[in-house]
C-alpha positions, -999 to 999 in steps of 0.1 A, spaced: -523 -906 -589 -491 -913 -584 -484 -876 -595 -506 -865 -568 -491 -883 -543 -453 -869 -552 -469 -834 -553 -481 -837 -516 -447 -855 -505 -433 -827 -524 -449 -799 -505 -445 -815 -473 -407 -818 -475 -406 -781 -488 -424 -772 -459 -402 -792 -436 -373 -777 -450 -380 -744 -444 -388 -749 -407 -414 -724 -386 -412 -695 -411 -429 -718 -436 -457 -723 -412 -458 -689 -407 -466 -680 -444 -488 -706 -449 -508 -692 -420 -509 -662 -439 -518 -677 -469 -550 -688 -455 -555 -648 -435 -549 -641 -467 -576 -660 -489 -601 -658 -468 -603 -619 -472 -596 -623 -507 -632 -647 -512 -649 -625 -490 -640 -596 -514 -652 -614 -547 -681 -620 -532 -689 -585 -515 -675 -564 -547 -697 -580 -568 -711 -552 -592 -745 -567 -582 -740 -561 -549 -731 -525 -545 -739 -507 -576 -754 -511 -609 -757 -486 -636 -789 -496 -651 -807 -500 -611 -790 -459 -612 -808 -450 -641 -841 -469 -630 -842 -449 -597 -836 -418 -612 -863 -423 -633 -885 -435 -611 -878 -404 -587 -885 -377 -614 -919 -395 -618 -923 -392 -582 -944 -423 -584 -943 -443 -552 -952 -477 -570 -924 -473 -598 -900 -459 -568 -907 -493 -543 -901 -516 -580 -863 -501 -585 -855 -500 -552 -862 -538 -554 -844 -544 -579 -814 -524 -568 -779 -532 -544 -786 -526 -509 -761 -493 -508 -778 -477 -537 -814 -483 -521 -801 -466 -485 -790 -436 -504 -818 -432 -522 -837 -435 -488 -818 -411 -474 -826 -385 -502 -859 -390 -498 -856 -378 -460 -842 -349 -468 -853 -338 -500 -867 -308 -486 -836 -294 -475 -813 -273 -498 -790 -288 -520 -758 -288 -505 -775 -305 -476 -789 -330 -493 -758 -338 -513 -736 -340 -480 -765 -364 -464 -762 -390 -497 -725 -389 -498 -723 -393 -459 -746 -427 -467 -721 -437 -498 -691 -434 -477 -705 -456 -452 -707 -480 -474 -675 -475 -490 -657 -480 -458 -677 -511 -450 -671 -528 -487 -631 -515 -481 -626 -536 -449 -599 -556 -449 -585 -547 -479 -560 -527 -468 -551 -561 -445 -541 -580 -479 -518 -555 -487 -496 -559 -456 -500 -598 -457 -484 -589 -493 -459 -566 -485 -449 -591 -450 -447 -620 -469 -414 -619 -490 -394 -600 -460 -405 -631 -436 -391 -650 -467 -362 -628 -462 -361 -635 -430 -359 -672 -438 -330 -671 -459 -310 -646 -440 -311 -673 -410 -307 -706 -432 -274 -689 -447 -264 -678 -411 -267 -716 -397 -251 -725 -430 -220 -704 -429 -218 -710 -390 -212 -749 -400 -189 -740 -423 -173 -718 -402 -162 -749 -383 -139 -763 -412 -135 -799 -421 -156 -805 -391 -186 -791 -409 -218 -812 -412 -230 -813 -444 -263 -822 -436 -260 -790 -411 -249 -765 -443 -273 -783 -469 -301 -774 -445 -293 -742 -437 -291 -734 -474 -322 -753 -481 -345 -729 -456 -329 -703 -473 -337 -711 -504 -374 -721 -493 -387 -693 -475 -377 -674 -503 -397 -690 -524 -425 -693 -504 -424 -657 -497 -429 -644 -530 -451 -669 -540 -473 -656 -515 -469 -617 -514 -467 -613 -553 -501 -626 -562 -517 -614 -528 -502 -573 -541 -517 -581 -579 -550 -589 -564 -548 -561 -536 -543 -535 -564 -572 -551 -584 -597 -547 -550 -580 -512 -543 -589 -497 -578 -624 -516 -580 -635 -496 -546 -618 -464 -558 -640 -472 -589 -672 -479 -563 -669 -445 -542 -664 -427 -576 -695 -438 -589 -712 -430 -555 -705 -395 -556 -717 -390 -595 -748 -408 -584 -753 -387 -552 -748 -358 -575 -775 -372 -596 -800 -379 -569 -798 -342 -557 -807 -327 -594 -838 -357 -598 -849 -343 -566 -843 -308 -567 -845 -305 -608 -869 -331 -619 -869 -318 -653 -831 -319 -658 -814 -346 -679 -802 -379 -660 -765 -384 -667 -755 -353 -689 -721 -375 -683 -732 -408 -696 -704 -430 -686 -695 -428 -642 -665 -422 -637 -642 -450 -638 -607 -440 -630 -593 -425 -598 -598 -389 -594 -574 -380 -569 -600 -382 -536 -589 -394 -507 -585 -430 -507 -616 -448 -491 -595 -484 -481 -574 -456 -461 -609 -436 -447 -616 -469 -435 -585 -487 -420 -584 -452 -397 -621 -454 -386 -615 -491 -381 -590 -480 -359 -605 -454 -338 -630 -475 -326 -603 -496 -313 
């Protein structure tokens, strides 16, 4: 217990030494952690895209049996169900229009799951900068006191140096993990966007060419194929809505 008590006291002392910028960094960390927890839940595969559910949906559409389609939908994630329902509504349209409709539904869901991920990236970038600002302020305080000469207060000098070191350490400790998690989330969203695009094509084939093979390319695309970043698109749409 004494180790925990010491650790808490140590953190309290560090926060006090770092000044108001450390409180700002702690607030940033709380906001970032809230975004991370939300995205861990939102980006779960069973909430977005499941390959076995995709196969079941396509087989059901090819069979054209309403009961099979209902069962497949009940076991599929909501975005996939919306894509299938949209495709069923416009199945008599030309292939290009059907594909455009399902792609639009997929894009809407990608924008929804990508919300606030870019915000996490911004927090990851500004945290070290705020720490650097604290370093500059702390060194200014220390050097300003040293310039007085013999009358310099060692306590003030030490406080300035302490603030410089603490804010930098806290800023980096927040920024580095956030940047790693942001990159992971971004890649995950990009992979989902590619999988949705592939699924849109397979839906079109299932409705217009029911005798075609399912997933002639058996694996959904897992790598970024150079398409527009869905996270940037989501943030752009959010900005236009303000």
